SEPAKE-360575 format. One record per residue: residue number from 1; x, y, z of N, C-alpha, C in turn. Coordinates in steps of 0.05 Angstrom, whole numbers, plus 5000, padded with zeros to 4 digits. Each point is the difference from the previous one (the first is absolute). Layout:
% residues N
- NUM, X, Y, Z, X, Y, Z, X, Y, Z
...
% end
This chain:
% residues 293
- 1, 1467, 4246, 5921, 5021, 4998, 5021, 4987, 4992, 5026
- 2, 5014, 4983, 5015, 4990, 4991, 5026, 5000, 5023, 5020
- 3, 4985, 4997, 5022, 4999, 5020, 5021, 5028, 5004, 5012
- 4, 5014, 4977, 5004, 5027, 5002, 5010, 5018, 5016, 4982
- 5, 4997, 4996, 4974, 5016, 5015, 4980, 4994, 5029, 5001
- 6, 4974, 5007, 5004, 4992, 5028, 5002, 5013, 5014, 5024
- 7, 5001, 4985, 5023, 5013, 5011, 5024, 5029, 5005, 4994
- 8, 5014, 4982, 4987, 5029, 5003, 4994, 5004, 5023, 4981
- 9, 4983, 5003, 4980, 5003, 5022, 4981, 4998, 5027, 5015
- 10, 4982, 5002, 5019, 4997, 5025, 5016, 5025, 5004, 5017
- 11, 5010, 4979, 5013, 5023, 5003, 5017, 5026, 5007, 4984
- 12, 5002, 4989, 4976, 5023, 5006, 4983, 5001, 5030, 4993
- 13, 4977, 5012, 4996, 4999, 5029, 4993, 5005, 5018, 5024
- 14, 4998, 4988, 5024, 5003, 5016, 5025, 5030, 5003, 5006
- 15, 5011, 5024, 5000, 5028, 5005, 5007, 5000, 5018, 5025
- 16, 5011, 4990, 5021, 5001, 5016, 5025, 5017, 5025, 4996
- 17, 4991, 5023, 5011, 5016, 5024, 4997, 5025, 5000, 5017
- 18, 5001, 4984, 5021, 5023, 5000, 5018, 5020, 4979, 4992
- 19, 5025, 5007, 5000, 5022, 4982, 4992, 5001, 4975, 5018
- 20, 4996, 5004, 5026, 5002, 4977, 5019, 4978, 4980, 4995
- 21, 4976, 5010, 4991, 4978, 4981, 4993, 5006, 4985, 4974
- 22, 5012, 5014, 4981, 5008, 4987, 4975, 5021, 4978, 5006
- 23, 5018, 5006, 5018, 5020, 4980, 5007, 4987, 4976, 5013
- 24, 4980, 5004, 5018, 4986, 4978, 5013, 4986, 4983, 4980
- 25, 4987, 5012, 4980, 4985, 4985, 4980, 5020, 4985, 4982
- 26, 5022, 5013, 4993, 5021, 4987, 4984, 5012, 4977, 5015
- 27, 5004, 5003, 5026, 5012, 4978, 5016, 4981, 4976, 5000
- 28, 4974, 5005, 5001, 4981, 4977, 5000, 5002, 4985, 4973
- 29, 5000, 5015, 4978, 5001, 4988, 4973, 5026, 4984, 4997
- 30, 5023, 5012, 5008, 5025, 4985, 4997, 5002, 4976, 5019
- 31, 4989, 5003, 5024, 5001, 4978, 5019, 4983, 4977, 4992
- 32, 4976, 5005, 4989, 4982, 4979, 4994, 5003, 4989, 4972
- 33, 5011, 5016, 4981, 5002, 4990, 4972, 5027, 5006, 4987
- 34, 5016, 5018, 5011, 5024, 5008, 4986, 5024, 4983, 5005
- 35, 5017, 4998, 4980, 5025, 4985, 5002, 5022, 5019, 4990
- 36, 5016, 5011, 5017, 5021, 5019, 4992, 5027, 4989, 5010
- 37, 5019, 4997, 4982, 5026, 4989, 5007, 5023, 5018, 4990
- 38, 5024, 4999, 5013, 5023, 5015, 4990, 5008, 4990, 4972
- 39, 5008, 5019, 4983, 5009, 4992, 4973, 5027, 4987, 5003
- 40, 5004, 4979, 4984, 5026, 4986, 5001, 5023, 5018, 4991
- 41, 5019, 5005, 5017, 5024, 5015, 4993, 4995, 5030, 4996
- 42, 4976, 5009, 5009, 4994, 5028, 4997, 4991, 5012, 5026
- 43, 5004, 5026, 5003, 4991, 5013, 5024, 4972, 5011, 4995
- 44, 4980, 4983, 5003, 4973, 5008, 4994, 4980, 4978, 5004
- 45, 4975, 5006, 4996, 4978, 4980, 5002, 4984, 5002, 4975
- 46, 4988, 4977, 4992, 4981, 5001, 4977, 4977, 4982, 5007
- 47, 4976, 5007, 4991, 4976, 4984, 5006, 5002, 4973, 4986
- 48, 5001, 4979, 5016, 5000, 4973, 4989, 4971, 4991, 4994
- 49, 4982, 5016, 5009, 4972, 4993, 4994, 4982, 5007, 5023
- 50, 4976, 5009, 4994, 4979, 5004, 5020, 4980, 4979, 4994
- 51, 4996, 4982, 5019, 4984, 4975, 4994, 4970, 5006, 5003
- 52, 4989, 5011, 4980, 4971, 5005, 4999, 4991, 5000, 4971
- 53, 4975, 4991, 4996, 4990, 5000, 4972, 4989, 5027, 4992
- 54, 4997, 5018, 5019, 4988, 5026, 4995, 5023, 5019, 4992
- 55, 5002, 5007, 4974, 5022, 5017, 4991, 4997, 5028, 5012
- 56, 4976, 5009, 5006, 4996, 5026, 5012, 5013, 5002, 5028
- 57, 5000, 4978, 5014, 5013, 4999, 5026, 5030, 5004, 4997
- 58, 5012, 4987, 4979, 5028, 5003, 4994, 5007, 5029, 4993
- 59, 4982, 5012, 4984, 5005, 5028, 4993, 4999, 5018, 5024
- 60, 4981, 4995, 5018, 4998, 5016, 5024, 5025, 4997, 5017
- 61, 5009, 4975, 5002, 5025, 4995, 5016, 5023, 5017, 4989
- 62, 5004, 5000, 4974, 5022, 5015, 4988, 4995, 5031, 5002
- 63, 4974, 5008, 4999, 4994, 5028, 5003, 5007, 5009, 5028
- 64, 4994, 4984, 5020, 5007, 5006, 5028, 5031, 5001, 5004
- 65, 5013, 4981, 4986, 5030, 5000, 5002, 5012, 5026, 4989
- 66, 4989, 5009, 4977, 5011, 5024, 4988, 4992, 5025, 5017
- 67, 4975, 4999, 5011, 4991, 5023, 5016, 5013, 5003, 5027
- 68, 5006, 4978, 5013, 5011, 5001, 5027, 5030, 5002, 5001
- 69, 5014, 4987, 4980, 5029, 5000, 5001, 5013, 5012, 4975
- 70, 4984, 5011, 4982, 5010, 5014, 4976, 5021, 4983, 4985
- 71, 4992, 4974, 4995, 5019, 4982, 4988, 4989, 4989, 4974
- 72, 5018, 4991, 4983, 4993, 4987, 4975, 4994, 4971, 5006
- 73, 4976, 4991, 4995, 4992, 4973, 5008, 5013, 4979, 4982
- 74, 5012, 5008, 4977, 5014, 4980, 4984, 5027, 4993, 5013
- 75, 5011, 5019, 5015, 5025, 4995, 5014, 5000, 5018, 5025
- 76, 4998, 4987, 5023, 4997, 5015, 5024, 5027, 5001, 5015
- 77, 5011, 5024, 5002, 5025, 5003, 5014, 4996, 4997, 5030
- 78, 5017, 4985, 5013, 4997, 4995, 5029, 5012, 5023, 5016
- 79, 4982, 5018, 5009, 5008, 5021, 5019, 4996, 4988, 5028
- 80, 5012, 5014, 5019, 4996, 4991, 5027, 4971, 5000, 5009
- 81, 4985, 5020, 4991, 4972, 5002, 5007, 4984, 4978, 4987
- 82, 5006, 4994, 4974, 4986, 4979, 4986, 5006, 4973, 5012
- 83, 5025, 4995, 5006, 5008, 4975, 5012, 4986, 4995, 5027
- 84, 4998, 5022, 5016, 4987, 4998, 5025, 4970, 4994, 4997
- 85, 4988, 5013, 4980, 4971, 4995, 4995, 4996, 4971, 4992
- 86, 5016, 4990, 4982, 4996, 4972, 4991, 5004, 4980, 5023
- 87, 5018, 5007, 5018, 5004, 4983, 5023, 4975, 5000, 5018
- 88, 4986, 5022, 5002, 4976, 5002, 5016, 4976, 4987, 4987
- 89, 5002, 4996, 4974, 4978, 4988, 4985, 4996, 4970, 5007
- 90, 5021, 4988, 5011, 4999, 4972, 5005, 5004, 4984, 4974
- 91, 4993, 4975, 5001, 5002, 4984, 4975, 4977, 4979, 5000
- 92, 5004, 4979, 4985, 4979, 4980, 4997, 4993, 4986, 5027
- 93, 5017, 5002, 5020, 4995, 4987, 5025, 4996, 5020, 5023
- 94, 5012, 5023, 4999, 5000, 5020, 5022, 4980, 5022, 4994
- 95, 4983, 5008, 5020, 4981, 5022, 4996, 5014, 5027, 4997
- 96, 4984, 5020, 4993, 5010, 5027, 4998, 5007, 5011, 5028
- 97, 5020, 5016, 5001, 5008, 5012, 5026, 4978, 5017, 5011
- 98, 4993, 4997, 5026, 4979, 5017, 5012, 5006, 5030, 4998
- 99, 5025, 5007, 4997, 5007, 5029, 4998, 4987, 5013, 4976
- 100, 4995, 4984, 4979, 4988, 5012, 4975, 4970, 5004, 5003
- 101, 4988, 4987, 5020, 4970, 5002, 5002, 4992, 5009, 5029
- 102, 5016, 5017, 5012, 4994, 5009, 5027, 4977, 5021, 5000
- 103, 4997, 5014, 4978, 4978, 5021, 4999, 4974, 4987, 4989
- 104, 4978, 5011, 5009, 4974, 4990, 4991, 4997, 5002, 4970
- 105, 5008, 5023, 4989, 4998, 5004, 4971, 5017, 4981, 4985
- 106, 5023, 4993, 5011, 5018, 4981, 4987, 4988, 4971, 5001
- 107, 4986, 4994, 5021, 4987, 4974, 5002, 4978, 4997, 4979
- 108, 4986, 5022, 4995, 4979, 5000, 4979, 5014, 4995, 4973
- 109, 5022, 5013, 4995, 5014, 4996, 4975, 5011, 4972, 4998
- 110, 5010, 4989, 5022, 5010, 4973, 5000, 4978, 4980, 4993
- 111, 4976, 5004, 5010, 4978, 4982, 4993, 4992, 5003, 4971
- 112, 5003, 5024, 4988, 4995, 5003, 4972, 5019, 4983, 4984
- 113, 5026, 5003, 5007, 5020, 4984, 4985, 4996, 4970, 5004
- 114, 4992, 4992, 5024, 4996, 4972, 5005, 4976, 4989, 4983
- 115, 4979, 5016, 4999, 4977, 4990, 4984, 5006, 4999, 4970
- 116, 5015, 5020, 4990, 5008, 4999, 4972, 5018, 4976, 4994
- 117, 5016, 4992, 5020, 5019, 4979, 4995, 4988, 4972, 5004
- 118, 4986, 4996, 5022, 4991, 4972, 5007, 4971, 4999, 5008
- 119, 4985, 5022, 4996, 4972, 5001, 5008, 4981, 4992, 4979
- 120, 4976, 4992, 5008, 4978, 4994, 4981, 4974, 5001, 5016
- 121, 4979, 5003, 4984, 4973, 5003, 5013, 4980, 4986, 4982
- 122, 4981, 4986, 5013, 4979, 4986, 4985, 4979, 5020, 4990
- 123, 4983, 4991, 4982, 4978, 5016, 4990, 4980, 5004, 5023
- 124, 4995, 5025, 5008, 4982, 5005, 5022, 4971, 4990, 4995
- 125, 4993, 4997, 4975, 4973, 4989, 4994, 4998, 4971, 5009
- 126, 5022, 4986, 5001, 5000, 4972, 5008, 5007, 4995, 5029
- 127, 5016, 5018, 5012, 5008, 4997, 5028, 5022, 5020, 5007
- 128, 5005, 5003, 5026, 5020, 5019, 5009, 5025, 4985, 5009
- 129, 5022, 5005, 4985, 5025, 4987, 5007, 5023, 5015, 4988
- 130, 5019, 5009, 5017, 5023, 5014, 4991, 5024, 4986, 5013
- 131, 5022, 4996, 4985, 5023, 4985, 5011, 5026, 5010, 4989
- 132, 5021, 4994, 5016, 5028, 5005, 4992, 5015, 4973, 5003
- 133, 5013, 4992, 4979, 5014, 4974, 5001, 5030, 5005, 5005
- 134, 5009, 4993, 5024, 5028, 5005, 5008, 5017, 4974, 4998
- 135, 5025, 5004, 4995, 5018, 4977, 4997, 5009, 4989, 5027
- 136, 5000, 5016, 5021, 5008, 4991, 5026, 4980, 5008, 5022
- 137, 5000, 4986, 5021, 4982, 5007, 5022, 5008, 5026, 5013
- 138, 5026, 5006, 5001, 5009, 5025, 5012, 4990, 5024, 4985
- 139, 5000, 4998, 4973, 4989, 5022, 4984, 4970, 5003, 5004
- 140, 4986, 4977, 5002, 4972, 5000, 5005, 4993, 5013, 5027
- 141, 5016, 4994, 5020, 4995, 5012, 5027, 5004, 5030, 4999
- 142, 5021, 5009, 4986, 5004, 5029, 4998, 4977, 5013, 4986
- 143, 4990, 4989, 4978, 4978, 5011, 4985, 4975, 5000, 5017
- 144, 4995, 4978, 5014, 4976, 4998, 5017, 5001, 5022, 5022
- 145, 5024, 5004, 5011, 5003, 5020, 5021, 4995, 5028, 4990
- 146, 5009, 5006, 4975, 4995, 5027, 4988, 4970, 5004, 4996
- 147, 4986, 4979, 4990, 4971, 5002, 4995, 4985, 5004, 5027
- 148, 5007, 4984, 5020, 4987, 5001, 5025, 5006, 5026, 5015
- 149, 5022, 5014, 4992, 5006, 5026, 5012, 4979, 5020, 4993
- 150, 4984, 4995, 4978, 4978, 5018, 4992, 4973, 4989, 5011
- 151, 5002, 4982, 5020, 4976, 4988, 5012, 4983, 4985, 4980
- 152, 5013, 4986, 4982, 4987, 4983, 4981, 5008, 4971, 5005
- 153, 4981, 4982, 5003, 5006, 4972, 5007, 5011, 4986, 4975
- 154, 5023, 4987, 5003, 5012, 4985, 4978, 5010, 4974, 5012
- 155, 4997, 4978, 4985, 5008, 4974, 5010, 5021, 4988, 4980
- 156, 5014, 4979, 5010, 5020, 4987, 4984, 4994, 4971, 4998
- 157, 5003, 4989, 4976, 4996, 4971, 4996, 5023, 4990, 4982
- 158, 5009, 4976, 5006, 5021, 4988, 4984, 4987, 4986, 4975
- 159, 5011, 5006, 4977, 4989, 4988, 4975, 5024, 4990, 4984
- 160, 5004, 4974, 5000, 5023, 4987, 4987, 5025, 5012, 5012
- 161, 5017, 5012, 4984, 5025, 5011, 5010, 4998, 5030, 5007
- 162, 4976, 5010, 4999, 4996, 5029, 5004, 4985, 5005, 5026
- 163, 5001, 5025, 5009, 4985, 5009, 5023, 4982, 5023, 4991
- 164, 4974, 4997, 5002, 4981, 5019, 4989, 4987, 5016, 5022
- 165, 5003, 5027, 4997, 4986, 5018, 5018, 4973, 5007, 4986
- 166, 4978, 4997, 5014, 4974, 5003, 4986, 4980, 5015, 5018
- 167, 4981, 5013, 4986, 4977, 5013, 5012, 4974, 4988, 4987
- 168, 4980, 4994, 5017, 4976, 4988, 4990, 4975, 5018, 5004
- 169, 5003, 5020, 5017, 4977, 5017, 5005, 4999, 5024, 4981
- 170, 4976, 5006, 4990, 4997, 5022, 4981, 5008, 5027, 5012
- 171, 4993, 5004, 5026, 5007, 5025, 5013, 5030, 5003, 5003
- 172, 5014, 4978, 5006, 5029, 5001, 5003, 5013, 5006, 4973
- 173, 4990, 4989, 4979, 5011, 5005, 4973, 4996, 5029, 4992
- 174, 4977, 5011, 5007, 4994, 5028, 4994, 5020, 5018, 5015
- 175, 5004, 4993, 5026, 5019, 5016, 5016, 5029, 4998, 4988
- 176, 5008, 4976, 4991, 5026, 4997, 4989, 5003, 5016, 4974
- 177, 4980, 5000, 4983, 5001, 5016, 4976, 5003, 5030, 5007
- 178, 4986, 5008, 5021, 5003, 5028, 5009, 5028, 5006, 5009
- 179, 5012, 4981, 5015, 5027, 5004, 5010, 5020, 5002, 4977
- 180, 4996, 4983, 4979, 5018, 5001, 4977, 4993, 5023, 4981
- 181, 4979, 5015, 5007, 4991, 5023, 4984, 4991, 4993, 4972
- 182, 4987, 4977, 4998, 4986, 4992, 4975, 4971, 5008, 5003
- 183, 4995, 5026, 4998, 4974, 5011, 5007, 4979, 4994, 4979
- 184, 5007, 4999, 4975, 4981, 4993, 4979, 4990, 4971, 5003
- 185, 5019, 4982, 5005, 4993, 4972, 5004, 4983, 4997, 5025
- 186, 5007, 5016, 5021, 4984, 4999, 5024, 4971, 5008, 4995
- 187, 4995, 5021, 4985, 4973, 5009, 4994, 4985, 4979, 4983
- 188, 5014, 4988, 4981, 4988, 4978, 4984, 4992, 4976, 5017
- 189, 5018, 4993, 5018, 4995, 4978, 5018, 4976, 5006, 5018
- 190, 4999, 5024, 5011, 4978, 5008, 5018, 4974, 4999, 4985
- 191, 5000, 5009, 4975, 4975, 4999, 4983, 4991, 4971, 4997
- 192, 5019, 4982, 4994, 4994, 4972, 4997, 4989, 4988, 5026
- 193, 5013, 5008, 5022, 4991, 4990, 5026, 4971, 5008, 5006
- 194, 4994, 5026, 4994, 4973, 5010, 5005, 4980, 4985, 4983
- 195, 5006, 4997, 4974, 4982, 4986, 4983, 4996, 4971, 5009
- 196, 5022, 4987, 5009, 4998, 4973, 5009, 4983, 4998, 5025
- 197, 5004, 5019, 5019, 4985, 5000, 5025, 4971, 5004, 4995
- 198, 4994, 5019, 4982, 4971, 5006, 4993, 4988, 4975, 4987
- 199, 5014, 4988, 4982, 4990, 4976, 4986, 4994, 4977, 5020
- 200, 5019, 4997, 5019, 4996, 4979, 5020, 4977, 5006, 5019
- 201, 4997, 5026, 5007, 4978, 5009, 5017, 4973, 4994, 4986
- 202, 4999, 5008, 4975, 4975, 4996, 4985, 4993, 4970, 4998
- 203, 5021, 4984, 4995, 4995, 4971, 4998, 4990, 4988, 5026
- 204, 5012, 5010, 5022, 4991, 4990, 5026, 4971, 5008, 5006
- 205, 4994, 5025, 4993, 4972, 5009, 5004, 4980, 4984, 4983
- 206, 5008, 4996, 4975, 4982, 4984, 4982, 4996, 4972, 5010
- 207, 5022, 4988, 5009, 4999, 4972, 5011, 4983, 4999, 5025
- 208, 5003, 5021, 5017, 4985, 5002, 5024, 4970, 5003, 4995
- 209, 4994, 5018, 4981, 4972, 5004, 4992, 4988, 4975, 4988
- 210, 5015, 4987, 4984, 4990, 4975, 4987, 4995, 4979, 5022
- 211, 5018, 4998, 5019, 4996, 4981, 5022, 4975, 5007, 5016
- 212, 4997, 5026, 5005, 4976, 5008, 5016, 4974, 4995, 4985
- 213, 5001, 5005, 4974, 4976, 4995, 4984, 4993, 4970, 5000
- 214, 5021, 4984, 4996, 4996, 4970, 5001, 4988, 4992, 5026
- 215, 5011, 5011, 5022, 4991, 4993, 5027, 4971, 5008, 5004
- 216, 4993, 5025, 4990, 4973, 5010, 5003, 4980, 4983, 4984
- 217, 5007, 4993, 4975, 4982, 4984, 4983, 4996, 4973, 5012
- 218, 5022, 4987, 5010, 4997, 4974, 5012, 4982, 5000, 5024
- 219, 5005, 5020, 5017, 4984, 5002, 5025, 4970, 5005, 4993
- 220, 4995, 5018, 4980, 4973, 5006, 4992, 4986, 4975, 4989
- 221, 5014, 4985, 4984, 4988, 4975, 4988, 4992, 4981, 5022
- 222, 5018, 4997, 5020, 4994, 4982, 5023, 4976, 5010, 5016
- 223, 4998, 5026, 5004, 4978, 5012, 5015, 4974, 4996, 4985
- 224, 4999, 5004, 4974, 4976, 4996, 4984, 4991, 4971, 5001
- 225, 5020, 4982, 4999, 4993, 4971, 5001, 4988, 4993, 5027
- 226, 5010, 5011, 5022, 4989, 4995, 5026, 4972, 5011, 5003
- 227, 4996, 5025, 4989, 4973, 5012, 5002, 4980, 4985, 4983
- 228, 5007, 4990, 4977, 4982, 4983, 4984, 4992, 4975, 5015
- 229, 5019, 4988, 5014, 4995, 4976, 5016, 4979, 5007, 5022
- 230, 5004, 5022, 5014, 4980, 5008, 5020, 4973, 5005, 4988
- 231, 4999, 5012, 4976, 4974, 5006, 4987, 4986, 4974, 4993
- 232, 5014, 4981, 4990, 4988, 4974, 4992, 4989, 4985, 5024
- 233, 5014, 5000, 5022, 4992, 4984, 5023, 4981, 5013, 5019
- 234, 5002, 5026, 5005, 4983, 5013, 5020, 4985, 5024, 4989
- 235, 5010, 5012, 4978, 4988, 5025, 4990, 5010, 5023, 5017
- 236, 4999, 5023, 4989, 5010, 5024, 5014, 4981, 5009, 5022
- 237, 4974, 4992, 4999, 4981, 5009, 5020, 5006, 4990, 5028
- 238, 5016, 4979, 5003, 5007, 4989, 5026, 5025, 5014, 5011
- 239, 5014, 5016, 4984, 5024, 5014, 5009, 4993, 5025, 5015
- 240, 5016, 5008, 5019, 4997, 5026, 5013, 5001, 5022, 4980
- 241, 4986, 5022, 5005, 4998, 5022, 4981, 5027, 5009, 4990
- 242, 5020, 5004, 5018, 5026, 5011, 4991, 5015, 4980, 4982
- 243, 4996, 4973, 5005, 5014, 4980, 4983, 4985, 4997, 4974
- 244, 4973, 5002, 5000, 4984, 4999, 4975, 5008, 5023, 4982
- 245, 5002, 5023, 5011, 5007, 5024, 4984, 5029, 4997, 4988
- 246, 5017, 4988, 5017, 5028, 4996, 4991, 5001, 4979, 4977
- 247, 4985, 4978, 5002, 4999, 4979, 4980, 4989, 5011, 4974
- 248, 4979, 5016, 5001, 4988, 5010, 4976, 5020, 5020, 4986
- 249, 5014, 5016, 5016, 5019, 5020, 4989, 5023, 4985, 4985
- 250, 5009, 4979, 5013, 5022, 4985, 4987, 4992, 4987, 4974
- 251, 4975, 4989, 4999, 4990, 4988, 4975, 4996, 5020, 4978
- 252, 4992, 5024, 5008, 4995, 5021, 4980, 5026, 5013, 4990
- 253, 5021, 4999, 5017, 5025, 5013, 4993, 5024, 4981, 5006
- 254, 5002, 4979, 4984, 5021, 4980, 5005, 5029, 5010, 4997
- 255, 5003, 5021, 4985, 5028, 5010, 4996, 5007, 5023, 5018
- 256, 4982, 5009, 5018, 5005, 5023, 5017, 5019, 4993, 5022
- 257, 5016, 5020, 5008, 5018, 4997, 5023, 4984, 5002, 5026
- 258, 5013, 4994, 5022, 4986, 5002, 5026, 4990, 5028, 5006
- 259, 5017, 5020, 4993, 4992, 5027, 5005, 4976, 5008, 4983
- 260, 5000, 4991, 4975, 4977, 5006, 4982, 4975, 4986, 5009
- 261, 5002, 4975, 5010, 4977, 4985, 5010, 4987, 5015, 5023
- 262, 5018, 5011, 5018, 4989, 5014, 5023, 4983, 5024, 4993
- 263, 5006, 5012, 4976, 4985, 5024, 4992, 4972, 4992, 4990
- 264, 4997, 4975, 4991, 4974, 4991, 4990, 4981, 4992, 5022
- 265, 5009, 4998, 5025, 4983, 4992, 5022, 4986, 5025, 5012
- 266, 4978, 4994, 5014, 4985, 5022, 5013, 4997, 4993, 5030
- 267, 5012, 5015, 5017, 5019, 5022, 4995, 5027, 4989, 4990
- 268, 5016, 5017, 4989, 5027, 4991, 4990, 5016, 4989, 5023
- 269, 5018, 4980, 4992, 5016, 4986, 5020, 5029, 5001, 4991
- 270, 5019, 5002, 5019, 5029, 5000, 4993, 5010, 4973, 4991
- 271, 5025, 5000, 4991, 5013, 4975, 4990, 5000, 4978, 5021
- 272, 5006, 5007, 5025, 5001, 4979, 5021, 4972, 4988, 5005
- 273, 4980, 5018, 4999, 4972, 4990, 5004, 4992, 4981, 4978
- 274, 5006, 5008, 4975, 4994, 4983, 4977, 5014, 4973, 5001
- 275, 5026, 5001, 5007, 5016, 4976, 5003, 4988, 4981, 5021
- 276, 4991, 5012, 5023, 4988, 4984, 5021, 4975, 4986, 4991
- 277, 4983, 5014, 4985, 4975, 4989, 4991, 5005, 4978, 4979
- 278, 5018, 5005, 4982, 5006, 4979, 4980, 5012, 4975, 5013
- 279, 5016, 5005, 5021, 5011, 4977, 5015, 4978, 4983, 5014
- 280, 4980, 5014, 5011, 4977, 4986, 5012, 4985, 4984, 4980
- 281, 4996, 5011, 4976, 4986, 4985, 4978, 5016, 4975, 4993
- 282, 5026, 5003, 4998, 5017, 4977, 4993, 4999, 4979, 5022
- 283, 4998, 5008, 5025, 4999, 4981, 5022, 4974, 4984, 4999
- 284, 4978, 5014, 4993, 4974, 4986, 4997, 5001, 4980, 4977
- 285, 5012, 5009, 4978, 5003, 4982, 4977, 5017, 4975, 5007
- 286, 5021, 5005, 5016, 5017, 4978, 5008, 4985, 4980, 5017
- 287, 4982, 5010, 5017, 4984, 4982, 5016, 4982, 4982, 4983
- 288, 4989, 5012, 4979, 4983, 4984, 4982, 5016, 4978, 4986
- 289, 5024, 5007, 4992, 5018, 4981, 4986, 5006, 4976, 5019
- 290, 5005, 5006, 5025, 5006, 4979, 5019, 4976, 4982, 5005
- 291, 4976, 5012, 5000, 4976, 4984, 5004, 4996, 4981, 4976
- 292, 5006, 5011, 4976, 4997, 4983, 4976, 5019, 4977, 5000
- 293, 5024, 5004, 5010, 5020, 4979, 5001, 4992, 4978, 5020
% end
């Protein structure tokens, strides 16, 4: 099962204890995927279909209908309360009434219903992306506003005839899962994020170390070449004592770092002192090269 499917399975099992939260979640499902029409010649409503491929979402929709309005979902009698609720649910063009999601807990439930209906999430191993595909810009704006009410950044982009509300940051997606109370999925995502961050950190360190080693080896080879040139043309006896000692140490320890080279000198010298002496040797070698040219 995909990670997105796992999130939905967890949300489907979550039933709010409060009736008003159940109504908010039901309103989201009906608004984003449900089609309910009056029965021809009858005083009632029947489900003409909940437009989703996830049968568990359909079952949860009907469970909420039975739990909140105590009705038979095969034939729903139109009471004044039920008719008022359906009017507040909006339709394929109109968003849910703000009255149904005025409480913070109801907005959490609304987002659960929205994700079950029109939400999806990419595999966190490949990238961070969570989105809701809305049929109208007005619905997308309402959904974006609810998400941003929890201080989570969400953006909208037009995609063909739809308006997509999306999140691209891992931290924002974690926060949204927490808001929707998908706590198991949240912990799984956090574990994946930690592993991914550690893996990236290790890769950066390895690459950095490799680059430093390459740089050190290249510099050492160039220094040895310059010292050999000085030895051939003048010999070490013509060099000042501190440069002669430095040249001999580098030839004896071609793979040593600057700090290690300093320890081989008498008296020991720090990295800056070693670097200064090696630079002086290179300058002398450069002078010989110019004379030869």
